[in-house]
PQR file with spaces between the fields and no chain letter, atoms N, CA, C, O and H, PARSE charges and radii, in Angstrom:
ATOM       1  N    MET     1      45.718   80.847   54.728 -0.4000 1.5000
ATOM       2  CA   MET     1      46.233   81.439   55.942 -0.0000 2.0000
ATOM       3  C    MET     1      46.695   80.378   56.930  0.5500 1.7000
ATOM       4  O    MET     1      47.434   80.698   57.861 -0.5500 1.4000
ATOM       5  N    ARG     2      46.289   79.146   56.758 -0.4000 1.5000
ATOM       6  CA   ARG     2      46.717   78.094   57.690 -0.0000 2.0000
ATOM       7  C    ARG     2      48.223   77.899   57.673  0.5500 1.7000
ATOM       8  O    ARG     2      48.815   77.490   58.672 -0.5500 1.4000
ATOM       9  H    ARG     2      45.689   78.886   56.002  0.4000 1.0000
ATOM      10  N    LEU     3      48.840   78.192   56.540 -0.4000 1.5000
ATOM      11  CA   LEU     3      50.287   78.037   56.459 -0.0000 2.0000
ATOM      12  C    LEU     3      51.019   79.054   57.336  0.5500 1.7000
ATOM      13  O    LEU     3      52.094   78.761   57.858 -0.5500 1.4000
ATOM      14  H    LEU     3      48.359   78.524   55.729  0.4000 1.0000
ATOM      15  N    PHE     4      50.441   80.246   57.499 -0.4000 1.5000
ATOM      16  CA   PHE     4      51.088   81.294   58.274 -0.0000 2.0000
ATOM      17  C    PHE     4      50.770   81.203   59.759  0.5500 1.7000
ATOM      18  O    PHE     4      51.620   81.500   60.598 -0.5500 1.4000
ATOM      19  H    PHE     4      49.567   80.484   57.075  0.4000 1.0000
ATOM      20  N    VAL     5      49.545   80.794   60.086 -0.4000 1.5000
ATOM      21  CA   VAL     5      49.103   80.737   61.475 -0.0000 2.0000
ATOM      22  C    VAL     5      48.754   79.289   61.778  0.5500 1.7000
ATOM      23  O    VAL     5      47.582   78.910   61.777 -0.5500 1.4000
ATOM      24  H    VAL     5      48.854   80.554   59.405  0.4000 1.0000
ATOM      25  N    PHE     6      49.763   78.492   62.033 -0.4000 1.5000
ATOM      26  CA   PHE     6      49.548   77.060   62.201 -0.0000 2.0000
ATOM      27  C    PHE     6      49.367   76.647   63.654  0.5500 1.7000
ATOM      28  O    PHE     6      48.948   75.520   63.916 -0.5500 1.4000
ATOM      29  H    PHE     6      50.714   78.800   62.033  0.4000 1.0000
ATOM      30  N    ALA     7      49.669   77.523   64.606 -0.4000 1.5000
ATOM      31  CA   ALA     7      49.601   77.142   66.016 -0.0000 2.0000
ATOM      32  C    ALA     7      48.238   77.436   66.636  0.5500 1.7000
ATOM      33  O    ALA     7      47.962   76.974   67.743 -0.5500 1.4000
ATOM      34  H    ALA     7      50.010   78.438   64.393  0.4000 1.0000
ATOM      35  N    LEU     8      47.386   78.186   65.958 -0.4000 1.5000
ATOM      36  CA   LEU     8      46.087   78.564   66.511 -0.0000 2.0000
ATOM      37  C    LEU     8      44.966   77.817   65.792  0.5500 1.7000
ATOM      38  O    LEU     8      45.099   77.474   64.618 -0.5500 1.4000
ATOM      39  H    LEU     8      47.610   78.562   65.059  0.4000 1.0000
ATOM      40  N    PRO     9      43.870   77.567   66.493 -0.5600 1.5000
ATOM      41  CA   PRO     9      42.757   76.879   65.829  0.2800 2.0000
ATOM      42  C    PRO     9      42.100   77.765   64.771  0.5500 1.7000
ATOM      43  O    PRO     9      42.230   78.989   64.789 -0.5500 1.4000
ATOM      44  N    ASP    10      41.392   77.109   63.850 -0.4000 1.5000
ATOM      45  CA   ASP    10      40.727   77.843   62.768 -0.0000 2.0000
ATOM      46  C    ASP    10      39.591   78.717   63.269  0.5500 1.7000
ATOM      47  O    ASP    10      39.239   79.699   62.615 -0.5500 1.4000
ATOM      48  H    ASP    10      41.286   76.115   63.836  0.4000 1.0000
ATOM      49  N    ALA    11      39.022   78.389   64.391 -0.4000 1.5000
ATOM      50  CA   ALA    11      37.845   79.100   64.875 -0.0000 2.0000
ATOM      51  C    ALA    11      38.192   80.274   65.784  0.5500 1.7000
ATOM      52  O    ALA    11      37.334   80.731   66.539 -0.5500 1.4000
ATOM      53  H    ALA    11      39.309   77.592   64.921  0.4000 1.0000
ATOM      54  N    SER    12      39.405   80.768   65.733 -0.4000 1.5000
ATOM      55  CA   SER    12      39.795   81.898   66.572 -0.0000 2.0000
ATOM      56  C    SER    12      39.267   83.197   65.965  0.5500 1.7000
ATOM      57  O    SER    12      39.850   83.703   65.006 -0.5500 1.4000
ATOM      58  H    SER    12      40.102   80.397   65.119  0.4000 1.0000
ATOM      59  N    PRO    13      38.165   83.754   66.510 -0.5600 1.5000
ATOM      60  CA   PRO    13      37.544   84.926   65.882  0.2800 2.0000
ATOM      61  C    PRO    13      38.317   86.229   66.108  0.5500 1.7000
ATOM      62  O    PRO    13      38.090   87.204   65.392 -0.5500 1.4000
ATOM      63  N    LEU    14      39.206   86.262   67.067 -0.4000 1.5000
ATOM      64  CA   LEU    14      39.937   87.498   67.330 -0.0000 2.0000
ATOM      65  C    LEU    14      41.292   87.550   66.642  0.5500 1.7000
ATOM      66  O    LEU    14      41.998   88.553   66.743 -0.5500 1.4000
ATOM      67  H    LEU    14      39.390   85.469   67.648  0.4000 1.0000
ATOM      68  N    LEU    15      41.656   86.507   65.958 -0.4000 1.5000
ATOM      69  CA   LEU    15      42.977   86.436   65.359 -0.0000 2.0000
ATOM      70  C    LEU    15      43.177   87.495   64.274  0.5500 1.7000
ATOM      71  O    LEU    15      44.106   88.297   64.372 -0.5500 1.4000
ATOM      72  H    LEU    15      41.082   85.692   65.876  0.4000 1.0000
ATOM      73  N    PHE    16      42.351   87.518   63.268 -0.4000 1.5000
ATOM      74  CA   PHE    16      42.549   88.428   62.144 -0.0000 2.0000
ATOM      75  C    PHE    16      42.311   89.885   62.512  0.5500 1.7000
ATOM      76  O    PHE    16      43.110   90.733   62.114 -0.5500 1.4000
ATOM      77  H    PHE    16      41.596   86.866   63.187  0.4000 1.0000
ATOM      78  N    PRO    17      41.243   90.231   63.260 -0.5600 1.5000
ATOM      79  CA   PRO    17      41.127   91.636   63.690  0.2800 2.0000
ATOM      80  C    PRO    17      42.287   92.066   64.593  0.5500 1.7000
ATOM      81  O    PRO    17      42.718   93.218   64.545 -0.5500 1.4000
ATOM      82  N    GLY    18      42.785   91.153   65.406 -0.4000 1.5000
ATOM      83  CA   GLY    18      43.929   91.482   66.249 -0.0000 2.0000
ATOM      84  C    GLY    18      45.185   91.748   65.449  0.5500 1.7000
ATOM      85  O    GLY    18      45.944   92.666   65.759 -0.5500 1.4000
ATOM      86  H    GLY    18      42.435   90.217   65.445  0.4000 1.0000
ATOM      87  N    LEU    19      45.408   90.943   64.414 -0.4000 1.5000
ATOM      88  CA   LEU    19      46.576   91.159   63.554 -0.0000 2.0000
ATOM      89  C    LEU    19      46.459   92.463   62.768  0.5500 1.7000
ATOM      90  O    LEU    19      47.443   93.181   62.590 -0.5500 1.4000
ATOM      91  H    LEU    19      44.792   90.197   64.162  0.4000 1.0000
ATOM      92  N    VAL    20      45.257   92.760   62.303 -0.4000 1.5000
ATOM      93  CA   VAL    20      45.043   94.022   61.589 -0.0000 2.0000
ATOM      94  C    VAL    20      45.271   95.201   62.525  0.5500 1.7000
ATOM      95  O    VAL    20      45.896   96.189   62.141 -0.5500 1.4000
ATOM      96  H    VAL    20      44.458   92.177   62.447  0.4000 1.0000
ATOM      97  N    GLY    21      44.770   95.101   63.741 -0.4000 1.5000
ATOM      98  CA   GLY    21      44.979   96.162   64.723 -0.0000 2.0000
ATOM      99  C    GLY    21      46.450   96.352   65.050  0.5500 1.7000
ATOM     100  O    GLY    21      46.919   97.481   65.194 -0.5500 1.4000
ATOM     101  H    GLY    21      44.263   94.298   64.053  0.4000 1.0000
ATOM     102  N    LEU    22      47.171   95.257   65.168 -0.4000 1.5000
ATOM     103  CA   LEU    22      48.603   95.337   65.445 -0.0000 2.0000
ATOM     104  C    LEU    22      49.340   96.023   64.297  0.5500 1.7000
ATOM     105  O    LEU    22      50.238   96.831   64.533 -0.5500 1.4000
ATOM     106  H    LEU    22      46.790   94.340   65.051  0.4000 1.0000
ATOM     107  N    MET    23      48.971   95.711   63.075 -0.4000 1.5000
ATOM     108  CA   MET    23      49.611   96.343   61.921 -0.0000 2.0000
ATOM     109  C    MET    23      49.266   97.829   61.827  0.5500 1.7000
ATOM     110  O    MET    23      50.107   98.640   61.441 -0.5500 1.4000
ATOM     111  H    MET    23      48.241   95.055   62.884  0.4000 1.0000
ATOM     112  N    VAL    24      48.048   98.180   62.175 -0.4000 1.5000
ATOM     113  CA   VAL    24      47.650   99.599   62.164 -0.0000 2.0000
ATOM     114  C    VAL    24      48.446  100.364   63.213  0.5500 1.7000
ATOM     115  O    VAL    24      48.929  101.463   62.942 -0.5500 1.4000
ATOM     116  H    VAL    24      47.364   97.521   62.489  0.4000 1.0000
ATOM     117  N    ILE    25      48.587   99.796   64.407 -0.4000 1.5000
ATOM     118  CA   ILE    25      49.354  100.464   65.457 -0.0000 2.0000
ATOM     119  C    ILE    25      50.814  100.618   65.034  0.5500 1.7000
ATOM     120  O    ILE    25      51.412  101.671   65.253 -0.5500 1.4000
ATOM     121  H    ILE    25      48.194   98.903   64.627  0.4000 1.0000
ATOM     122  N    ALA    26      51.387   99.587   64.436 -0.4000 1.5000
ATOM     123  CA   ALA    26      52.773   99.669   63.979 -0.0000 2.0000
ATOM     124  C    ALA    26      52.929  100.731   62.889  0.5500 1.7000
ATOM     125  O    ALA    26      53.924  101.454   62.865 -0.5500 1.4000
ATOM     126  H    ALA    26      50.901   98.731   64.258  0.4000 1.0000
ATOM     127  N    GLY    27      51.955  100.824   61.997 -0.4000 1.5000
ATOM     128  CA   GLY    27      52.015  101.831   60.937 -0.0000 2.0000
ATOM     129  C    GLY    27      51.898  103.236   61.474  0.5500 1.7000
ATOM     130  O    GLY    27      52.607  104.137   61.025 -0.5500 1.4000
ATOM     131  H    GLY    27      51.146  100.236   62.017  0.4000 1.0000
ATOM     132  N    VAL    28      51.010  103.435   62.430 -0.4000 1.5000
ATOM     133  CA   VAL    28      50.836  104.763   63.027 -0.0000 2.0000
ATOM     134  C    VAL    28      52.102  105.180   63.768  0.5500 1.7000
ATOM     135  O    VAL    28      52.538  106.326   63.659 -0.5500 1.4000
ATOM     136  H    VAL    28      50.434  102.704   62.795  0.4000 1.0000
ATOM     137  N    LEU    29      52.689  104.259   64.516 -0.4000 1.5000
ATOM     138  CA   LEU    29      53.935  104.587   65.208 -0.0000 2.0000
ATOM     139  C    LEU    29      55.067  104.865   64.233  0.5500 1.7000
ATOM     140  O    LEU    29      55.904  105.731   64.486 -0.5500 1.4000
ATOM     141  H    LEU    29      52.335  103.328   64.604  0.4000 1.0000
ATOM     142  N    ALA    30      55.103  104.143   63.125 -0.4000 1.5000
ATOM     143  CA   ALA    30      56.145  104.357   62.128 -0.0000 2.0000
ATOM     144  C    ALA    30      56.033  105.731   61.480  0.5500 1.7000
ATOM     145  O    ALA    30      57.020  106.259   60.969 -0.5500 1.4000
ATOM     146  H    ALA    30      54.423  103.439   62.920  0.4000 1.0000
ATOM     147  N    VAL    31      54.842  106.311   61.499 -0.4000 1.5000
ATOM     148  CA   VAL    31      54.651  107.641   60.932 -0.0000 2.0000
ATOM     149  C    VAL    31      54.855  108.719   61.990  0.5500 1.7000
ATOM     150  O    VAL    31      55.469  109.749   61.711 -0.5500 1.4000
ATOM     151  H    VAL    31      54.040  105.882   61.914  0.4000 1.0000
ATOM     152  N    LEU    32      54.350  108.498   63.193 -0.4000 1.5000
ATOM     153  CA   LEU    32      54.370  109.537   64.213 -0.0000 2.0000
ATOM     154  C    LEU    32      55.750  109.799   64.807  0.5500 1.7000
ATOM     155  O    LEU    32      56.082  110.950   65.091 -0.5500 1.4000
ATOM     156  H    LEU    32      53.851  107.662   63.420  0.4000 1.0000
ATOM     157  N    VAL    33      56.547  108.779   64.998 -0.4000 1.5000
ATOM     158  CA   VAL    33      57.850  108.980   65.640 -0.0000 2.0000
ATOM     159  C    VAL    33      58.756  109.890   64.800  0.5500 1.7000
ATOM     160  O    VAL    33      59.291  110.853   65.350 -0.5500 1.4000
ATOM     161  H    VAL    33      56.277  107.844   64.767  0.4000 1.0000
ATOM     162  N    PRO    34      58.957  109.642   63.518 -0.5600 1.5000
ATOM     163  CA   PRO    34      59.790  110.571   62.740  0.2800 2.0000
ATOM     164  C    PRO    34      59.156  111.956   62.574  0.5500 1.7000
ATOM     165  O    PRO    34      59.860  112.963   62.492 -0.5500 1.4000
ATOM     166  N    THR    35      57.830  111.997   62.526 -0.4000 1.5000
ATOM     167  CA   THR    35      57.156  113.283   62.379 -0.0000 2.0000
ATOM     168  C    THR    35      57.385  114.156   63.606  0.5500 1.7000
ATOM     169  O    THR    35      57.651  115.350   63.474 -0.5500 1.4000
ATOM     170  H    THR    35      57.258  111.179   62.593  0.4000 1.0000
ATOM     171  N    ARG    36      57.286  113.581   64.781 -0.4000 1.5000
ATOM     172  CA   ARG    36      57.527  114.353   66.002 -0.0000 2.0000
ATOM     173  C    ARG    36      58.967  114.844   66.061  0.5500 1.7000
ATOM     174  O    ARG    36      59.223  115.967   66.496 -0.5500 1.4000
ATOM     175  H    ARG    36      57.070  112.610   64.888  0.4000 1.0000
ATOM     176  N    ARG    37      59.906  114.012   65.629 -0.4000 1.5000
ATOM     177  CA   ARG    37      61.301  114.446   65.622 -0.0000 2.0000
ATOM     178  C    ARG    37      61.517  115.571   64.611  0.5500 1.7000
ATOM     179  O    ARG    37      62.280  116.501   64.872 -0.5500 1.4000
ATOM     180  H    ARG    37      59.698  113.100   65.276  0.4000 1.0000
ATOM     181  N    ALA    38      60.859  115.492   63.476 -0.4000 1.5000
ATOM     182  CA   ALA    38      61.030  116.521   62.450 -0.0000 2.0000
ATOM     183  C    ALA    38      60.399  117.837   62.878  0.5500 1.7000
ATOM     184  O    ALA    38      60.905  118.905   62.531 -0.5500 1.4000
ATOM     185  H    ALA    38      60.239  114.737   63.264  0.4000 1.0000
ATOM     186  N    LEU    39      59.311  117.778   63.622 -0.4000 1.5000
ATOM     187  CA   LEU    39      58.657  119.004   64.070 -0.0000 2.0000
ATOM     188  C    LEU    39      59.388  119.674   65.229  0.5500 1.7000
ATOM     189  O    LEU    39      59.101  120.825   65.556 -0.5500 1.4000
ATOM     190  H    LEU    39      58.901  116.911   63.904  0.4000 1.0000
ATOM     191  N    ALA    40      60.318  118.975   65.844 -0.4000 1.5000
ATOM     192  CA   ALA    40      61.019  119.537   66.995 -0.0000 2.0000
ATOM     193  C    ALA    40      62.121  120.513   66.594  0.5500 1.7000
ATOM     194  O    ALA    40      62.615  121.252   67.445 -0.5500 1.4000
ATOM     195  H    ALA    40      60.551  118.040   65.578  0.4000 1.0000
ATOM     196  N    ILE    41      62.516  120.536   65.329 -0.4000 1.5000
ATOM     197  CA   ILE    41      63.587  121.434   64.902 -0.0000 2.0000
ATOM     198  C    ILE    41      63.019  122.504   63.981  0.5500 1.7000
ATOM     199  O    ILE    41      61.956  122.339   63.382 -0.5500 1.4000
ATOM     200  H    ILE    41      62.114  119.935   64.637  0.4000 1.0000
ATOM     201  N    GLN    42      63.750  123.591   63.885 -0.4000 1.5000
ATOM     202  CA   GLN    42      63.362  124.675   62.990 -0.0000 2.0000
ATOM     203  C    GLN    42      63.848  124.355   61.575  0.5500 1.7000
ATOM     204  O    GLN    42      64.968  123.872   61.408 -0.5500 1.4000
ATOM     205  H    GLN    42      64.614  123.725   64.371  0.4000 1.0000
ATOM     206  N    PRO    43      63.031  124.613   60.561 -0.5600 1.5000
ATOM     207  CA   PRO    43      63.438  124.295   59.185  0.2800 2.0000
ATOM     208  C    PRO    43      64.702  125.027   58.739  0.5500 1.7000
ATOM     209  O    PRO    43      65.509  124.468   57.996 -0.5500 1.4000
ATOM     210  N    VAL    44      64.883  126.267   59.183 -0.4000 1.5000
ATOM     211  CA   VAL    44      66.060  127.022   58.778 -0.0000 2.0000
ATOM     212  C    VAL    44      67.322  126.399   59.344  0.5500 1.7000
ATOM     213  O    VAL    44      68.346  126.348   58.663 -0.5500 1.4000
ATOM     214  H    VAL    44      64.227  126.722   59.787  0.4000 1.0000
ATOM     215  N    GLU    45      67.262  125.928   60.575 -0.4000 1.5000
ATOM     216  CA   GLU    45      68.433  125.274   61.172 -0.0000 2.0000
ATOM     217  C    GLU    45      68.747  123.961   60.459  0.5500 1.7000
ATOM     218  O    GLU    45      69.914  123.627   60.258 -0.5500 1.4000
ATOM     219  H    GLU    45      66.430  125.970   61.128  0.4000 1.0000
ATOM     220  N    ALA    46      67.725  123.226   60.080 -0.4000 1.5000
ATOM     221  CA   ALA    46      67.946  121.970   59.377 -0.0000 2.0000
ATOM     222  C    ALA    46      68.595  122.206   58.023  0.5500 1.7000
ATOM     223  O    ALA    46      69.456  121.433   57.603 -0.5500 1.4000
ATOM     224  H    ALA    46      66.776  123.498   60.243  0.4000 1.0000
ATOM     225  N    LEU    47      68.189  123.265   57.339 -0.4000 1.5000
ATOM     226  CA   LEU    47      68.791  123.580   56.040 -0.0000 2.0000
ATOM     227  C    LEU    47      70.212  124.115   56.203  0.5500 1.7000
ATOM     228  O    LEU    47      71.074  123.873   55.357 -0.5500 1.4000
ATOM     229  H    LEU    47      67.489  123.893   57.679  0.4000 1.0000
ATOM     230  N    ARG    48      70.446  124.831   57.275 -0.4000 1.5000
ATOM     231  CA   ARG    48      71.777  125.406   57.496 -0.0000 2.0000
ATOM     232  C    ARG    48      72.809  124.314   57.754  0.5500 1.7000
ATOM     233  O    ARG    48      73.932  124.399   57.258 -0.5500 1.4000
ATOM     234  H    ARG    48      69.746  125.028   57.962  0.4000 1.0000
ATOM     235  N    TYR    49      72.444  123.295   58.519 -0.4000 1.5000
ATOM     236  CA   TYR    49      73.394  122.244   58.877 -0.0000 2.0000
ATOM     237  C    TYR    49      73.293  121.020   57.958  0.5500 1.7000
ATOM     238  O    TYR    49      73.890  119.983   58.250 -0.5500 1.4000
ATOM     239  H    TYR    49      71.531  123.226   58.921  0.4000 1.0000
ATOM     240  N    ASP    50      72.557  121.125   56.871 -0.4000 1.5000
ATOM     241  CA   ASP    50      72.379  119.998   55.965 -0.0000 2.0000
ATOM     242  C    ASP    50      73.645  119.706   55.161  0.5500 1.7000
ATOM     243  O    ASP    50      73.928  118.552   54.841 -0.5500 1.4000
ATOM     244  H    ASP    50      72.073  121.966   56.633  0.4000 1.0000
ATOM     245  N    THR    51      74.395  120.740   54.840 -0.4000 1.5000
ATOM     246  CA   THR    51      75.578  120.523   54.001 -0.0000 2.0000
ATOM     247  C    THR    51      76.811  120.223   54.783  0.5500 1.7000
ATOM     248  O    THR    51      77.877  120.020   54.202 -0.5500 1.4000
ATOM     249  H    THR    51      74.166  121.678   55.100  0.4000 1.0000
């Protein structure tokens, strides 16, 4: 991991949990944003205008 995180000291205890938390937040947002947009429309209208 030293090759990827070369600017921080080895003894940084919050580095890895912080990176994991950041990735979890990014993943949750990547799922929730399209889901909210998809739930805002009616399925019949989406199928009608699909073609």
